C-alpha positions as CSV (number, residue, x, y, z in Angstrom):
1,M,98.6,-173.5,-109.8
2,S,97.6,-173.8,-113.6
3,R,97.4,-170.5,-115.4
4,P,94.2,-169.1,-116.4
5,R,92.9,-170.0,-119.8
6,R,93.7,-167.2,-122.4
7,L,91.0,-166.0,-124.7
8,L,90.9,-163.5,-127.8
9,T,87.9,-162.1,-128.7
10,L,87.7,-159.9,-132.0
11,G,85.8,-158.1,-134.5
12,H,85.3,-155.1,-136.6
13,S,82.1,-154.2,-134.4
14,Y,84.3,-154.5,-131.5
15,V,85.2,-150.8,-132.4
16,V,82.5,-149.6,-130.8
17,G,82.8,-149.4,-127.1
18,T,79.0,-150.5,-126.3
19,N,79.6,-153.5,-128.3
20,R,82.6,-154.5,-126.4
21,R,80.2,-154.7,-123.2
22,L,80.0,-158.3,-124.3
23,A,83.9,-159.1,-124.3
24,Q,84.1,-156.8,-120.8
25,A,81.2,-159.1,-119.3
26,I,83.0,-162.4,-120.5
27,A,86.2,-161.2,-118.7
28,D,84.2,-160.4,-115.3
29,A,82.3,-163.9,-115.6
30,G,85.5,-165.7,-116.0
31,A,87.8,-163.6,-113.8
32,A,88.7,-166.2,-111.7
33,E,90.0,-169.0,-114.7
34,W,90.2,-166.8,-117.9
35,D,92.4,-164.0,-119.3
36,V,90.6,-162.3,-121.6
37,T,91.4,-159.8,-124.2
38,A,89.1,-158.0,-127.0
39,A,90.9,-156.7,-130.5
40,A,89.2,-154.2,-133.2
41,P,90.0,-151.9,-136.0
42,A,91.9,-148.8,-134.7
43,S,89.5,-146.9,-136.9
44,F,86.3,-148.0,-138.9
45,P,83.9,-146.1,-141.3
46,G,80.6,-145.4,-139.4
47,D,77.3,-143.8,-141.1
48,L,78.3,-140.5,-139.7
49,G,82.3,-140.6,-140.4
50,P,85.0,-142.7,-139.2
51,I,85.0,-144.1,-135.6
52,A,88.3,-144.3,-133.9
53,L,88.7,-147.2,-131.0
54,R,88.8,-145.8,-127.6
55,P,89.3,-148.2,-125.0
56,A,88.0,-147.2,-121.5
57,P,90.5,-147.3,-118.8
58,G,91.7,-150.8,-117.6
59,E,90.0,-152.1,-120.8
60,R,92.3,-154.6,-122.5
61,V,91.9,-154.0,-126.3
62,E,94.3,-154.6,-129.1
63,P,93.9,-152.0,-131.8
64,L,94.1,-154.1,-135.5
65,S,94.7,-152.5,-139.1
66,V,92.0,-152.7,-141.8
67,R,91.8,-152.3,-145.4
68,G,88.7,-152.2,-147.6
69,A,86.5,-151.7,-144.6
70,G,84.1,-149.9,-146.4
71,R,83.1,-153.1,-148.2
72,I,82.5,-155.8,-145.3
73,H,82.5,-158.8,-147.7
74,T,86.3,-158.2,-148.9
75,M,87.3,-156.2,-145.5
76,R,90.7,-157.5,-144.6
77,Y,92.9,-157.0,-141.6
78,G,96.5,-156.2,-141.5
79,R,99.5,-158.5,-140.5
80,D,99.4,-156.9,-136.8
81,L,96.4,-159.7,-136.3
82,R,98.5,-162.3,-137.7
83,E,101.1,-161.7,-135.2
84,L,98.3,-161.3,-132.4
85,L,97.0,-164.5,-133.3
86,R,100.4,-166.0,-133.0
87,R,100.3,-165.6,-129.3
88,E,99.7,-168.3,-126.8
89,W,95.4,-168.2,-126.8
90,D,93.5,-171.2,-125.9
91,V,90.3,-170.1,-127.7
92,V,90.0,-167.3,-130.5
93,H,86.2,-166.0,-130.6
94,C,86.0,-164.6,-133.9
95,W,82.9,-162.1,-134.5
96,E,83.3,-162.2,-138.3
97,E,81.2,-164.0,-140.7
98,P,83.0,-167.2,-142.0
99,F,81.8,-166.1,-145.5
100,I,83.7,-163.0,-145.9
101,L,87.6,-162.4,-146.4
102,A,88.3,-161.5,-142.7
103,G,87.0,-164.2,-141.6
104,A,88.9,-166.6,-143.7
105,Q,91.8,-164.7,-142.6
106,V,91.3,-165.5,-138.9
107,A,90.6,-169.2,-139.9
108,A,94.2,-169.5,-141.8
109,W,95.9,-167.1,-139.2
110,T,94.7,-169.2,-135.9
111,P,97.4,-172.0,-135.2
112,R,95.7,-175.3,-135.1
113,R,96.5,-175.9,-131.1
114,T,94.0,-173.1,-130.3
115,R,90.4,-173.5,-130.3
116,L,88.7,-171.3,-132.9
117,V,84.9,-170.6,-132.6
118,F,83.1,-168.4,-135.3
119,A,79.8,-166.3,-134.3
120,T,77.1,-165.9,-137.3
121,F,74.1,-163.7,-137.7
122,Q,73.1,-165.7,-140.9
123,N,69.4,-166.4,-141.1
124,L,68.9,-166.8,-144.8
125,P,69.4,-170.3,-146.7
126,K,71.9,-168.7,-148.9
127,R,74.4,-170.3,-151.3
128,Y,77.4,-167.9,-151.9
129,P,79.0,-167.6,-155.0
130,P,82.6,-167.8,-155.4
131,P,85.0,-166.9,-153.8
132,F,82.5,-166.4,-150.9
133,G,81.5,-169.7,-151.0
134,W,85.0,-171.3,-150.7
135,M,85.7,-169.0,-147.8
136,E,82.8,-170.1,-145.9
137,R,83.7,-174.0,-146.2
138,Y,87.5,-173.2,-145.5
139,A,87.0,-171.1,-142.4
140,M,84.3,-174.0,-141.3
141,R,86.5,-176.6,-142.0
142,R,89.1,-175.0,-139.5
143,A,86.5,-174.0,-136.9
144,D,86.2,-176.3,-133.7
145,G,82.6,-174.6,-132.9
146,W,80.3,-172.1,-134.0
147,I,77.7,-169.6,-132.1
148,A,74.1,-169.1,-133.4
149,F,73.0,-165.8,-132.6
150,G,69.5,-167.1,-132.8
151,R,67.0,-170.1,-133.4
152,L,66.6,-168.9,-136.9
153,V,70.3,-169.1,-137.2
154,E,70.7,-172.6,-136.0
155,Q,67.5,-173.8,-137.9
156,V,69.5,-172.6,-141.3
157,L,72.9,-173.5,-141.0
158,A,72.5,-176.8,-138.8
159,S,71.8,-178.8,-141.9
160,R,75.1,-177.5,-143.8
161,P,77.8,-180.4,-143.5
162,T,80.6,-178.2,-142.8
163,Y,78.3,-176.8,-139.6
164,A,76.8,-179.7,-138.7
165,R,79.8,-181.6,-138.1
166,R,81.0,-179.3,-135.5
167,P,79.5,-178.4,-132.0
168,H,77.3,-175.3,-131.9
169,R,75.4,-173.1,-129.3
170,V,72.4,-170.7,-129.8
171,I,73.4,-167.5,-127.8
172,A,71.7,-164.2,-128.2
173,P,73.4,-160.7,-128.6
174,G,73.3,-159.6,-124.7
175,V,71.6,-156.5,-123.4
176,D,73.7,-154.1,-120.9
177,T,71.0,-153.8,-118.1
178,A,72.8,-151.3,-116.4
179,L,72.1,-149.1,-119.3
180,F,68.9,-150.2,-120.4
181,R,66.9,-150.2,-117.5
182,R,63.7,-148.7,-115.7
183,D,64.4,-144.7,-115.4
184,R,61.8,-142.5,-114.3
185,Q,63.8,-139.5,-114.1
186,A,64.8,-140.0,-118.0
187,R,60.9,-140.8,-119.2
188,A,59.9,-137.4,-117.4
189,R,62.8,-135.6,-118.9
190,V,62.7,-136.9,-122.7
191,R,58.9,-136.4,-122.7
192,A,59.3,-132.7,-121.3
193,S,61.5,-132.4,-124.1
194,L,59.5,-133.1,-126.7
195,G,56.5,-130.8,-125.2
196,W,54.8,-133.8,-124.0
197,G,53.8,-134.8,-120.2
198,D,52.5,-138.0,-118.4
199,A,48.9,-136.5,-118.6
200,G,48.7,-137.5,-121.9
201,P,47.1,-140.6,-123.9
202,P,49.7,-143.4,-124.0
203,I,52.8,-142.9,-125.9
204,V,53.6,-145.8,-129.0
205,G,57.1,-145.7,-130.0
206,Y,59.5,-147.1,-132.8
207,L,63.6,-147.3,-132.6
208,G,65.7,-148.0,-135.7
209,R,66.3,-147.5,-139.1
210,F,63.5,-145.7,-141.1
211,V,63.9,-148.1,-144.0
212,P,61.0,-150.1,-145.9
213,E,62.0,-153.7,-144.7
214,K,61.5,-152.4,-141.1
215,G,57.9,-152.0,-141.9
216,M,57.3,-148.1,-141.3
217,E,54.6,-147.8,-143.7
218,T,53.0,-150.7,-141.7
219,L,53.1,-149.1,-138.4
220,M,52.1,-145.5,-140.0
221,R,48.9,-146.7,-141.8
222,A,48.0,-149.2,-138.5
223,L,48.4,-145.7,-136.2
224,D,46.1,-144.3,-138.7
225,G,43.3,-146.6,-138.0
226,C,43.7,-146.7,-134.4
227,A,40.5,-146.0,-132.4
228,E,42.5,-145.3,-129.4
229,P,43.8,-142.2,-128.5
230,C,47.6,-142.4,-128.4
231,R,50.9,-140.3,-129.3
232,A,53.7,-141.4,-131.4
233,L,57.6,-141.4,-131.4
234,F,59.5,-142.3,-133.7
235,V,63.4,-142.5,-133.1
236,G,65.8,-143.2,-135.6
237,G,66.9,-142.0,-139.5
238,G,67.3,-143.3,-142.8
239,R,66.3,-143.1,-146.1
240,M,62.5,-143.1,-145.4
241,E,62.7,-140.0,-143.1
242,A,61.1,-137.7,-145.4
243,E,58.0,-140.1,-145.7
244,V,58.3,-140.2,-141.7
245,R,58.2,-136.7,-141.2
246,A,55.5,-135.8,-144.1
247,W,53.2,-138.3,-142.2
248,A,53.8,-137.0,-138.7
249,A,53.3,-133.5,-139.8
250,R,49.6,-134.7,-140.7
251,H,49.4,-135.4,-136.9
252,G,50.7,-132.1,-135.5
253,E,51.6,-132.6,-131.7
254,R,50.6,-136.0,-131.5
255,V,53.8,-137.1,-133.3
256,R,57.3,-136.7,-132.9
257,V,60.1,-137.7,-134.8
258,V,63.8,-137.4,-133.5
259,T,66.8,-138.7,-135.1
260,G,70.8,-138.5,-134.7
261,V,69.9,-140.1,-131.0
262,A,73.5,-141.1,-129.8
263,H,73.2,-144.8,-128.7
264,D,73.9,-144.1,-125.1
265,A,70.8,-142.0,-124.7
266,V,68.7,-144.6,-126.3
267,P,67.6,-146.1,-123.2
268,D,66.0,-142.5,-122.1
269,Y,64.2,-142.7,-125.2
270,L,62.8,-145.9,-124.9
271,N,61.7,-145.4,-121.1
272,A,59.6,-142.4,-122.5
273,M,57.5,-145.0,-124.6
274,D,54.7,-146.8,-123.0
275,L,54.7,-149.4,-126.0
276,L,57.2,-150.4,-128.7
277,C,56.5,-151.6,-132.0
278,A,58.8,-153.9,-134.3
279,P,56.9,-154.0,-137.2
280,S,60.0,-155.8,-139.4
281,R,58.6,-157.2,-142.9
282,T,60.8,-160.2,-144.7
283,T,62.2,-159.4,-148.0
284,R,64.4,-162.0,-150.4
285,R,67.4,-160.6,-149.3
286,W,66.7,-160.1,-145.6
287,H,64.9,-161.5,-142.4
288,E,65.0,-159.9,-139.1
289,Q,68.1,-161.1,-137.5
290,L,67.3,-159.9,-133.8
291,G,65.5,-156.7,-133.0
292,R,67.6,-155.3,-130.9
293,M,65.4,-152.5,-130.1
294,L,63.0,-155.4,-128.3
295,T,65.5,-156.7,-125.8
296,E,66.4,-152.9,-125.1
297,A,62.9,-152.1,-124.6
298,M,62.0,-155.3,-122.6
299,A,65.0,-154.4,-120.5
300,C,63.6,-150.7,-119.8
301,G,60.2,-152.2,-118.7
302,V,58.6,-151.0,-122.2
303,P,55.8,-153.8,-123.5
304,V,56.3,-154.7,-126.8
305,I,54.7,-155.8,-130.3
306,G,56.7,-157.4,-132.7
307,S,56.1,-158.9,-136.5
308,D,56.6,-162.3,-137.3
309,S,59.8,-161.7,-139.3
310,G,62.8,-163.6,-138.9
311,E,63.9,-164.1,-135.1
312,I,61.5,-161.9,-134.0
313,P,59.0,-164.5,-132.4
314,H,62.0,-166.1,-130.7
315,V,62.9,-163.1,-129.0
316,I,59.5,-162.2,-128.0
317,A,58.2,-165.3,-127.0
318,D,55.2,-164.8,-124.5
319,A,56.9,-161.5,-123.1
320,G,54.6,-159.6,-126.0
321,L,52.6,-159.7,-128.7
322,I,53.3,-161.0,-132.0
323,A,51.3,-159.8,-135.0
324,P,51.9,-160.7,-138.9
325,E,53.8,-158.7,-141.0
326,D,52.5,-156.2,-143.6
327,D,49.0,-157.1,-142.0
328,V,48.0,-153.1,-141.4
329,G,44.4,-154.6,-139.8
330,A,46.3,-156.8,-137.2
331,W,48.7,-154.5,-136.0
332,T,45.8,-151.9,-135.7
333,R,43.8,-154.6,-133.4
334,A,47.2,-155.5,-131.5
335,I,48.1,-151.6,-131.2
336,D,44.4,-150.7,-129.8
337,S,44.4,-153.8,-127.4
338,L,47.1,-152.6,-125.4
339,L,46.4,-148.9,-125.4
340,A,43.1,-149.9,-123.8
341,D,44.7,-152.2,-120.9
342,P,47.2,-150.4,-119.0
343,S,47.1,-153.9,-116.7
344,R,48.1,-155.9,-119.4
345,R,51.0,-153.8,-120.6
346,A,52.1,-154.0,-117.3
347,D,51.9,-157.8,-117.0
348,L,54.0,-157.7,-120.5
349,A,56.2,-155.6,-119.2
350,G,57.3,-157.6,-116.0
351,R,57.3,-160.7,-118.5
352,G,59.6,-158.6,-120.6
353,L,61.9,-157.8,-117.7
354,A,62.3,-161.3,-116.6
355,R,62.6,-162.9,-120.3
356,V,65.5,-160.2,-120.5
357,E,67.3,-161.1,-117.1
358,A,66.9,-165.0,-117.9
359,E,68.0,-164.9,-121.9
360,Y,69.5,-161.7,-122.5
361,A,71.3,-159.7,-119.9
362,L,75.1,-159.5,-120.6
363,D,76.3,-161.7,-117.5
364,A,74.0,-164.9,-118.8
365,V,75.2,-164.5,-122.0
366,A,78.9,-164.0,-121.2
367,R,78.3,-167.1,-118.9
368,R,76.8,-169.6,-121.8
369,H,80.1,-168.2,-124.1
370,L,82.6,-169.5,-121.5
371,E,80.6,-172.9,-120.7
372,F,80.5,-173.4,-124.7
373,F,84.5,-172.5,-124.6
374,T,85.0,-174.7,-121.9
375,E,83.2,-177.7,-123.5
376,L,85.5,-177.1,-126.7
377,L,88.6,-177.4,-124.7
378,R,87.6,-180.6,-122.6
379,D,86.4,-182.5,-125.5
380,T,89.7,-181.5,-127.5
381,A,92.1,-181.9,-124.6
C-alpha cells in the first residue's frame, strides 16, 4: 500500500486557532489519502497583545520562530522553518504573500522535489518597488501553482507572466458552518443583553473595523435617512469608534455599539441581527478583499447588503443586495426595501445559506484545495 501524500500548510495567520480550521478541514477531507501538518509562529503580535500558539488536543501544528513580525512585509522565519521544509513533503501550501520576505524564504527553502503552492489576496494591480517586486518574481518562478482568494484576485494576477505560466484555482476562504449557524437561543440571549427584545423593529447590523474604508459614514448617514423603523447594532472597533458612539448617542435606545467581542462570540451577535450591511468603499490603496462578515452572516441565516467594492459582488452574487459604494441614497433605499419586506429578507436568507454551503463551507473549500494539489502532483509526475 502506498504511503499517504504529505502536505505542509503554513502561514503566520495560523497562530489563531480559528484560522487553522482550514488546515483541519483539509486533514479531515483527505483523511484516507493525505497526511496534513500545519505550521505557525509560536507567538505573533495581535491588536490586543501577543498571540501565543495554542494547539488543540490532537491537532498537528509545528511552532516556528519569527523575527520582525510587527512589519509583515519584512517579517522573516527562523531556521526551524528551513529544517521543517527539508522533510519529505509532497506539497507545501504557503499562506504568505509571494511579495513579502517570508514568502521568498519559503520559495528558497522548499526543495525542488516538493510542489509549492502560494495563496494570495492581491486584488490591486500593484507593481511593488524593490526589493518586494524582486521577491514576488523569485517566489512565483519557484511556485508550481497558486490559489486566488477571489475572482478579483484572479483578474488582477492572471495576466502577469509569472502567474500566467502557472496553474491556479479560485478558492475562497472558508466559513466554519459548525460555528457560524442559525441559533435562536443566541439571538434571544444577545438581544436581552442589549436591553432589546424581539418585539421591537428589525435590527440592522454592522460587523468589522470602525474605519473610513469600511464605509462607516455612508452607513450612518443612510440609516439617518431610513423611513422604515429599525434598530442598529454596530459590532467591532477601530479609530472611528468615537464618531460611531457620538452618532449612536443621538439615537438613544435605537442604537447599540459593542466593542471587544471575541471571535468565538461573533456568531451570537450576527444571530441577533435581521440584516447585515457591508458598505466598504474603495480607496487608492485598497479594495475589499472578501468581506468575511458577509459569508459569516449568510451562514447564520442573516440577509446581507454589500457595496460594489472589490470582491463583494462576487461573494454575494444573487444571495443579497448590492448598493453602490458611497451612494447614501441608494443605501437608504436598499435598507428600507428589506426592512419593509420580511418575506424578501427570508428569501435572501435562504439563498445565503445555500450559497455558503456550496461555495464557502470549510468542507467544500478543503475538497477544492486537495483536488488542486492532486492535479499538480499528477501533472508534474
